[in-house]
C-alpha positions in Angstrom: 0.0 0.0 0.0 1.3 3.5 -0.9 -0.2 6.6 0.7 0.6 10.3 0.2 -0.5 13.3 2.2 0.3 17.0 2.0 0.7 18.9 5.2 2.1 22.2 6.5 5.0 22.2 8.9 3.9 23.8 12.3 7.0 22.8 14.3 8.3 26.0 15.8 11.6 26.8 14.1 11.1 24.2 11.4 12.8 20.7 11.1 16.2 21.3 12.6 18.3 18.6 14.4 16.1 17.8 17.4 12.7 17.6 15.5 14.4 15.5 12.8 15.5 13.1 15.5 12.0 12.9 16.8 10.7 12.1 13.3 13.2 9.3 13.0 12.2 7.9 16.3 8.5 7.9 15.3 9.3 6.3 12.0 11.0 3.3 13.6 7.7 2.3 15.1 6.4 1.3 11.7 7.2 -1.3 9.0 6.5 1.1 6.1 9.2 3.1 4.4 8.5 6.9 4.9 9.7 9.9 2.9 9.3 13.6 3.2 9.2 15.5 -0.2 9.6 19.2 -0.6 10.4 21.4 -3.6 11.5 18.4 -5.7 13.7 16.9 -3.0 13.0 13.7 -1.1 14.4 12.4 2.2 13.8 9.2 4.1 12.4 9.7 7.6 15.0 7.3 9.0 17.8 9.8 8.5 18.0 12.9 10.6 20.7 14.3 8.3 18.6 13.9 5.1 15.6 15.5 6.8 17.7 18.5 7.9 19.0 18.9 4.4 15.4 19.4 3.2 15.5 22.8 5.0 11.9 22.6 6.1 10.9 25.9 7.7 7.9 26.5 9.9 5.0 27.0 7.4 6.6 25.0 4.6 4.3 22.7 2.6 5.6 19.1 2.5 4.3 15.7 1.2 4.5 12.6 3.4 4.8 9.4 1.3 4.6 6.0 2.9 4.9 2.5 1.3 4.0 -0.6 3.3 1.3 -2.5 5.2 0.9 0.2 7.9 1.3 3.2 5.6 -2.0 4.8 6.7 -1.1 4.8 10.4 2.5 5.9 9.7 1.4 8.9 7.6 -1.2 9.9 10.3 1.5 9.7 13.0 4.1 11.8 11.1 1.4 14.3 10.0 0.3 14.6 13.6 3.8 15.5 14.6 4.5 18.0 11.8 1.1 19.8 12.2 0.8 19.6 16.0 3.2 22.1 17.4 3.9 20.0 20.4 6.1 21.6 23.0 8.5 18.6 23.5 10.0 18.5 20.1 11.2 22.2 20.3 12.7 21.5 23.7 14.7 18.7 22.1 13.5 16.0 24.4 12.6 12.6 22.9 8.9 12.2 23.3 7.8 9.3 25.5 5.4 6.8 24.2 2.7 8.5 26.3 3.3 11.8 24.5 3.3 10.3 21.0 0.6 11.9 18.7 -2.5 9.8 18.3 -3.1 8.5 14.7 -6.7 9.4 15.1 -6.0 13.1 15.1 -7.7 15.4 12.7 -4.6 16.5 10.9 -6.4 19.5 9.6 -3.8 22.0 10.7 -6.2 23.5 13.3 -5.4 21.3 16.2 -2.5 20.1 18.3 -1.7 16.4 18.4 -4.6 14.2 17.5 -4.5 12.6 21.0 -5.2 16.0 22.6 -8.1 17.0 20.4 -10.5 14.3 21.7 -11.9 16.3 24.7 -11.3 19.7 23.2 -13.9 22.3 22.3 -13.4 23.8 18.9 -13.6 27.5 18.0 -12.0 30.2 15.8 -8.3 30.6 16.4 -7.4 34.0 17.8 -3.7 33.3 17.8 -0.9 34.2 20.2 0.0 30.6 21.2 -1.1 28.5 24.2 -2.2 29.3 27.7 -3.4 27.7 30.9 -4.9 29.1 34.0 -7.9 29.2 36.4 -11.2 29.7 34.7 -13.0 33.0 35.4 -16.6 33.1 34.2 -17.2 36.7 33.0 -21.0 36.8 33.5 -22.9 39.9 34.3 -25.3 39.6 37.3 -28.7 38.2 36.6 -31.6 40.5 37.1 -34.3 39.1 39.3 -37.9 39.8 38.5 -39.2 43.1 39.9 -42.5 43.5 41.6 -45.0 44.8 39.1 -46.8 47.3 41.2 -45.6 50.2 43.3 -45.7 50.0 47.1 -44.8 53.6 47.9 -44.8 56.1 45.0 -42.5 58.6 46.6 -40.1 56.0 47.9 -39.9 54.4 44.5 -39.3 57.7 42.7 -36.5 58.5 45.1 -35.0 55.0 44.6 -35.1 55.4 40.8 -33.5 58.9 40.9 -30.8 57.6 43.3 -30.1 54.7 41.0 -29.8 56.9 38.0 -27.4 59.3 39.7 -25.3 56.5 41.1 -24.9 54.9 37.6 -24.0 58.2 36.1 -21.3 58.9 38.7 -19.9 55.4 38.5 -19.6 55.6 34.7 -17.8 58.9 34.8 -15.3 57.6 37.4 -14.7 54.6 35.1 -14.3 56.9 32.1 -11.7 59.0 33.9 -9.4 55.9 34.1 -10.1 54.6 30.6 -8.5 55.2 27.2 -10.0 58.1 25.1 -12.2 56.0 22.9 -13.7 53.9 25.7 -14.0 57.0 27.9 -16.2 58.6 25.3 -18.4 55.5 25.3 -18.8 55.6 29.0 -19.3 59.3 29.2 -22.0 59.1 26.6 -23.9 56.5 28.6 -23.4 58.6 31.7 -25.0 61.6 30.0 -28.1 59.5 29.2 -28.5 58.9 33.0 -29.2 62.6 33.3 -31.5 62.7 30.3 -34.8 64.4 31.2 -36.9 62.2 28.9 -35.5 59.1 30.5 -36.3 60.2 34.1 -39.6 61.8 33.2 -40.9 58.6 31.6 -39.7 56.4 34.5 -41.4 58.7 37.1 -44.6 58.9 35.0 -44.9 55.1 35.0 -44.2 54.9 38.8 -47.0 57.5 39.4 -49.2 55.3 37.2 -48.7 52.3 39.5 -45.5 50.6 38.3 -42.7 49.7 40.7 -39.3 51.5 40.2 -37.7 48.5 38.7 -40.6 47.6 36.4 -40.7 51.2 35.2 -37.0 51.4 34.5 -37.1 48.2 32.4 -40.3 49.3 30.5 -39.0 52.8 29.7 -35.6 51.4 28.7 -37.1 48.9 26.3 -39.4 51.5 24.9 -36.7 54.1 24.2 -34.3 51.5 22.8 -37.0 50.2 20.4 -37.8 53.8 19.3 -34.2 54.6 18.6 -33.3 51.3 16.9 -36.1 51.8 14.4 -34.6 55.0 13.1 -32.5 55.1 9.9 -29.8 57.3 11.6 -26.8 55.3 12.7 -26.0 57.8 15.5 -29.5 57.1 16.9 -29.0 53.4 16.6 -25.8 53.6 18.6 -27.6 55.5 21.3 -30.2 52.7 21.4 -27.4 50.4 22.5 -26.5 52.9 25.1 -30.0 53.1 26.5 -30.0 49.3 26.8 -26.8 49.4 28.8 -28.1 52.2 31.0 -31.3 50.3 31.6 -29.5 47.2 32.8 -27.0 49.2 35.0 -29.8 51.1 36.7 -31.9 48.0 37.2 -28.9 46.2 38.7 -28.3 49.0 41.2 -32.0 48.9 42.2 -31.3 45.2 43.2 -28.1 46.1 45.0 -25.9 44.6 42.3 -23.1 46.1 40.1 -22.0 45.2 36.6 -18.8 43.3 36.2 -15.7 44.9 34.6 -12.6 43.3 33.1 -10.7 45.0 35.9 -12.5 42.5 38.2 -10.9 39.5 36.5 -8.0 38.2 38.6 -4.6 38.4 36.9 -3.4 35.2 35.3 -7.0 33.9 34.7 -8.4 32.5 31.5 -11.5 34.7 30.9 -14.6 32.8 29.8 -17.4 34.8 28.4 -20.3 34.6 25.9 -18.9 37.7 24.3 -16.7 40.7 25.1 -17.9 44.1 23.9 -15.5 46.6 22.3 -16.0 48.9 25.3 -15.1 46.2 27.8 -12.0 45.2 25.8 -10.9 48.7 24.9 -10.7 50.0 28.4 -9.0 47.0 29.9 -5.4 45.8 30.3 -5.8 42.5 28.5 -2.1 41.6 29.1 -3.1 40.8 32.7 -5.0 37.7 31.4 -3.5 34.3 30.6 -6.1 33.7 27.9 -9.5 34.6 26.5 -12.3 32.2 25.5 -15.7 33.3 24.1 -18.7 31.5 22.8 -19.5 34.2 20.3 -17.4 36.6 18.2 -14.7 36.0 15.6 -11.0 36.4 15.0 -11.7 39.7 13.2 -13.7 41.4 16.0 -12.4 44.5 17.8 -11.8 42.4 20.9 -9.8 39.9 19.0 -7.6 42.6 17.4 -6.9 44.0 20.8 -6.1 40.6 22.3 -3.6 39.9 19.5 -2.0 43.3 20.0 -1.6 42.4 23.7 -0.2 39.0 22.8 -3.0 37.2 24.7 -3.9 33.7 23.5 -7.5 33.5 22.5 -10.2 31.4 20.9 -13.5 32.8 19.8 -16.9 31.4 18.7 -16.3 28.2 20.8 -18.9 25.5 20.2 -19.9 24.4 23.7 -23.4 22.7 23.5 -23.0 21.0 26.9 -21.8 24.1 28.6 -18.6 22.5 29.8 -17.0 25.8 30.1 -19.4 26.8 32.9 -18.2 23.9 35.0 -14.5 24.2 34.4 -12.1 25.2 37.1 -9.1 25.3 34.8 -8.9 26.1 31.1 -6.1 25.2 28.7 -6.3 26.6 25.2 -4.5 26.6 21.9 -4.9 30.0 20.4 -3.3 29.0 17.1 -5.3 25.9 16.6 -8.6 27.2 17.9 -8.9 24.5 20.6 -10.1 24.8 24.3 -9.6 22.2 27.0 -12.0 22.6 30.0 -10.3 20.9 33.0 -7.7 19.3 30.8 -6.5 15.8 31.5 -2.8 15.3 32.4 -1.7 14.7 28.9 -3.2 17.8 27.5 -2.2 19.9 30.5 1.4 18.8 30.3 1.5 19.6 26.6 0.1 23.1 27.0 2.4 23.8 30.0 5.4 22.8 27.9 4.2 25.0 25.1 3.8 28.0 27.5 7.4 27.4 28.9 8.7 27.1 25.4 7.0 30.4 24.4 8.6 32.2 27.3 12.0 30.9 26.3 11.3 31.8 22.7 10.3 35.3 23.6 13.5 35.8 25.5 15.6 34.5 22.6 13.7 36.7 20.1 14.8 39.8 21.9 18.0 39.6 19.9 16.0 40.6 16.8 14.8 43.9 18.1 17.3 46.0 16.2 17.7 43.7 13.2 16.4 44.6 9.8 15.7 41.1 8.4 16.5 39.8 4.9 15.6 36.6 3.2 18.2 33.9 2.7 18.7 35.2 -0.8 19.3 38.8 0.4 15.9 40.5 -0.1 15.2 43.1 2.6 11.8 42.8 4.2 10.3 45.6 6.3 8.5 44.4 9.5 6.2 47.2 10.7 3.4 47.6 13.2 -0.4 47.9 12.9 -1.6 50.5 15.4 -5.0 51.9 16.4 -3.8 54.6 18.8 -0.8 56.5 20.0 -1.0 54.5 23.2 0.4 51.5 21.3 3.5 53.3 20.1 5.7 52.2 23.1 4.8 48.5 22.6 5.7 48.7 18.9 9.0 50.4 19.6 9.8 47.8 22.3 9.2 45.1 19.7 11.6 46.7 17.1 8.9 47.8 14.7 10.3 49.2 11.5 7.8 52.0 11.4 4.0 51.8 11.1 2.5 49.7 8.3 -1.1 50.6 9.2 -2.5 53.3 11.5 -6.3 52.9 11.7 -7.6 56.4 11.9 -11.2 55.2 12.4 -10.4 54.8 16.1 -10.0 58.5 16.3 -13.6 58.9 15.2 -15.4 56.0 16.8 -17.0 55.8 20.2 -17.2 59.6 20.8 -19.8 62.2 20.5 -18.0 64.7 18.3 -15.6 64.5 15.3 -11.9 64.9 16.0 -10.7 68.4 14.9 -8.0 69.0 12.3 -5.6 70.0 15.0 -6.4 67.0 17.1 -5.7 64.7 14.2 -2.5 66.7 13.4 -1.2 66.0 17.0 -1.8 62.3 16.6 -0.1 62.0 13.2 2.9 64.1 14.4 3.3 61.8 17.4 3.5 58.8 15.1 6.0 60.3 12.8 8.2 61.6 15.6 8.2 58.2 17.2 9.6 56.5 14.1 11.9 59.1 12.5 13.9 56.6 10.4 11.0 54.6 9.1 7.9 55.1 7.0 4.6 55.7 8.8 1.6 54.6 6.8 -1.7 56.2 7.8 -4.9 54.8 6.4 -7.5 57.5 5.7 -10.8 57.1 7.4 -12.2 53.6 6.9 -15.7 53.6 8.3 -19.2 52.8 6.9 -22.5 51.6 7.9 -21.0 48.5 9.5 -18.9 50.7 11.9 -21.3 53.2 13.6 -19.8 56.6 14.4 -21.8 58.5 16.9 -21.2 61.9 15.4 -22.1 60.9 11.9 -25.5 60.3 10.4 -25.0 57.3 8.2 -27.9 55.7 6.4 -28.8 52.1 7.2 -27.7 49.7 4.5 -28.9 46.1 3.8 -25.4 45.0 3.0 -22.9 47.5 4.5 -19.8 45.5 3.4 -20.8 46.3 -0.2 -22.0 49.8 0.6 -20.7 53.3 1.2 -17.6 52.7 3.2 -13.9 53.6 3.0 -12.9 55.9 0.2 -16.5 55.9 -1.1 -17.7 57.6 2.1 -14.8 60.0 2.3 -15.3 61.2 -1.3 -19.1 61.5 -0.6 -18.4 63.6 2.5 -15.6 66.1 1.7 -16.5 68.0 4.9 -15.3 64.8 6.7 -12.4 64.0 4.4 -10.8 67.4 3.9 -9.9 68.1 7.6 -8.1 64.7 7.6 -6.2 65.5 4.4 -5.3 68.9 5.7 -4.0 67.4 9.0 -1.9 64.9 7.0 -0.4 67.6 4.8 0.5 69.6 7.9 2.0 66.5 9.6 4.1 65.5 6.6 7.2 67.7 7.4 7.7 65.8 10.6 8.7 62.4 9.1 8.4 59.9 6.3 4.6 60.0 5.9 2.8 57.6 3.6 -1.0 57.7 3.2 -3.2 54.9 1.8 -6.8 54.9 0.7 -9.1 52.1 1.7 -11.6 50.2 -0.5 -10.4 51.6 -3.8 -12.1 50.0 -6.8 -11.1 52.3 -9.7 -8.8 55.0 -10.8 -11.5 57.7 -10.5 -11.3 57.4 -6.7 -7.6 58.1 -6.8 -8.0 61.1 -9.1 -10.8 62.6 -7.0 -8.6 62.2 -3.9 -5.6 63.9 -5.5 -7.9 66.8 -6.5 -8.9 67.2 -2.9 -5.3 67.0 -1.8 -4.4 69.8 -4.2 -7.3 71.9 -3.0 -6.3 71.4 0.7 -2.6 72.2 -0.1 -3.6 75.5 -1.8 -5.9 76.4 1.2 -3.1 75.8 3.7 -0.6 77.9 1.7 -3.1 80.7 1.5 -3.5 80.4 5.3 0.2 80.6 5.8 0.4 77.1 7.3 3.3 74.7 6.7 2.5 71.7 4.7 4.4 69.1 2.6 3.6 66.3 0.2 3.3 62.7 1.3 3.6 59.4 -0.5 0.2 58.2 -1.7 -0.8 54.5 -2.0 -3.9 52.4 -1.9 -5.2 49.4 -0.1 -5.9 46.4 -2.3 -8.9 44.7 -0.8 -11.5 44.5 -3.5 -11.5 42.1 -6.5 -11.8 45.1 -8.7 -8.5 46.5 -7.5 -6.9 43.1 -8.2 -8.1 42.9 -11.8 -7.3 46.6 -12.3 -3.9 46.5 -10.5 -1.8 47.3 -13.6 -3.8 50.5 -14.2 -4.0 51.5 -10.5 -0.2 50.9 -10.1 0.5 53.7 -12.5 -1.4 56.1 -10.2 0.2 55.5 -6.9 3.6 54.8 -5.2 2.7 51.6 -3.3 0.1 48.9 -2.7 -0.9 47.5 0.7 -3.0 44.4 0.7 -5.7 44.2 3.3 -6.0 40.4 3.6 -9.1 40.5 5.9 -11.4 42.2 3.4 -9.7 40.8 0.3 -10.3 37.3 1.5 -14.0 37.8 2.3 -14.7 39.5 -1.0 -12.8 36.9 -3.0 -14.3 33.9 -1.1 -17.8 35.6 -0.7 -17.6 34.7 3.0 -18.4 37.1 5.8 -15.2 37.4 7.9 -17.3 38.0 11.0 -19.3 34.8 10.6 -17.7 31.8 12.4 -19.9 29.5 10.3 -17.8 30.2 7.2 -14.4 30.6 9.0 -12.9 27.7 6.9 -13.7 29.6 3.7 -12.5 32.9 5.0 -8.8 32.0 5.2 -6.1 33.9 3.4 -4.3 30.7 2.4 -7.1 29.8 0.1 -5.6 29.2 -3.4 -7.9 31.9 -5.0 -6.7 34.5 -2.5 -3.1 33.7 -2.9 -3.5 33.8 -6.7 -5.0 37.3 -6.3 -2.1 38.4 -4.2 0.4 37.1 -6.9 -1.5 39.1 -9.6 -1.2 42.3 -7.5 2.6 41.8 -6.9 3.2 41.1 -10.6 1.4 44.3 -11.6 3.3 46.3 -9.0 6.6 44.9 -10.2 5.9 46.0 -13.7 5.1 49.5 -12.5 8.1 49.7 -10.2 6.2 50.1 -6.9 6.4 48.0 -3.8 3.7 45.9 -2.1 3.0 45.4 1.6 0.5 43.3 3.5 -1.2 44.9 6.5 -3.9 42.3 7.2 -3.8 40.1 10.3 -2.3 37.3 8.1 0.9 39.3 7.8 1.9 38.0 11.3 1.2 34.4 10.4 4.5 32.6 9.6 2.6 29.8 7.8 1.2 32.2 5.1 3.7 35.1 5.1 6.2 33.0 3.2 3.7 32.8 0.4 3.5 36.6 0.4 7.3 37.0 0.3 7.5 34.5 -2.6 4.9 36.5 -4.5 6.9 39.7 -4.2 5.7 41.4 -1.0 8.5 43.4 0.7 6.7 44.8 3.7 4.7 43.0 6.4 2.7 44.9 9.1 1.2 43.2 12.1 0.3 43.5 15.8 3.4 44.4 17.8 3.3 41.1 19.7 4.1 39.2 16.4 7.0 41.4 15.2 10.0 39.7 16.7 8.8 36.2 15.7 8.2 37.4 12.2 11.7 39.0 11.9 13.2 35.7 12.9 11.0 33.7 10.5 11.7 36.0 7.5 15.4 35.4 7.8 14.7 31.8 6.8 12.5 32.5 3.8 13.6 32.3 0.2 12.2 35.0 -2.0 12.9 33.2 -5.3 
């Protein structure tokens, strides 16, 4: 019997001497002849030396070939090792029979060794490695039923007023210690606690015979329904605020208070149904060992913040038996999307080894902080940081970021009640440029739309917002919104190496219209006697239209930056926020990789460079494909930078 199977190497650091020895040891347990084949070369798995000569890096695609009576079991075993990322092989210790991968493993690249996946819950991988710690159930207090009828009208009115005042003060205290964006959310809800309509309706119901609690719930539901029915996105956002305020006020009436992430003990694995953007944005996620949620996806705001903090996470976990509720300890594989409630000894030992290995690896990677990496054939690759606020600059600098590959300016606009002024934007852009004086800083112009509500903007409701007025489409439709940002960028340009990129570009007309606005803003600034300078203009490639028109678009700009999250969902017609199609919405899909190669070919003809700023840029398993296609810049969460610098040094561009 002869069997072949294609796998992707997930062994940290690739197949060097110690992993090769482990493969030889595993092979000796079978009668079949086994070979690994890679890029036209073949090596028997009974020779460590020949395996090392294959130069298999982490993320390399390899074929396992087996000939013999137990070929099927042999292939499963070797595949389980190559795909599993078990901690013991990187430590160099020969695995004991008890730690040998189970041939019944899934081998689908999403799990650790097959033997460990049996009692695991599956979810969407949030990345950042493995973790283990005491489980902390992040559940808000349950509201008990209120009495329907009022007992004492005056007493209930006083109780309702006191609850509203208490909630408002508590929210403002919380806002004072939060980041700017989260503080704006909390202050906005606090303002509603003083709203005359809110209190008047509650008191009217109490005087009509309802208890304080029943009145608060009824009025809150009524106001939320009224606001959510409106077309205005600002009003819809306030509907969510009313719902939050209603719950907080009702909880206080029952002597309870809402849980905050600050209440989670350090070192815990947080278990929640979902984490809101406000909860995640105002918390120090690095205090946590890990994050597990039953809802959400790897592209959510909470997931992006978790990756930036380097916290292992799994989202959208399928837990029909509610095992997470009963768990006292949680182990998780953030890269494979697996969660082990109360892990058995085998799974626990594996995760602990991986955590120890990660600590050792992190220490070793510090030698790469000041290194500008090149591939083995001498191609320089820029490794930059994705940032959402100036608060993240220090983390990027500490990780050795070679500038900023993506600054998400939408976070300046979201979760606040007013638009940022031109001067406010200027201060932020200057801070970025001054922080990275020797490297490019790429700022993405405002990328919002109906799928990202902005309190201070009235955006129409759209049936399919991902195909609607978003990104550059919205900016060009609202020059009153776009021009202050362009003016701030022109004024910031003298302070560093400023690059600006436009999101969601589909045709050259959008570039031409933007250049016309830039020229207009420059003329206005000159007339006002303000200092301004040109910046390097590029576009994000994230629509199929931009892929097919890449040759024409490349003649209009100085660089391309591929947004893998949106490009993947548009190419695969799979919503990136829907865990149900997570397998389709992967950047390593052949169609997506083909699109990226087309873009790189067009850029090379035009003499411009190509970067990748999507989350996949920090994934060693797929970044090698980007480099081979012609990408010369990768931008990612700061927590991934050092590992990627190390990985790139082993890539071959040709």
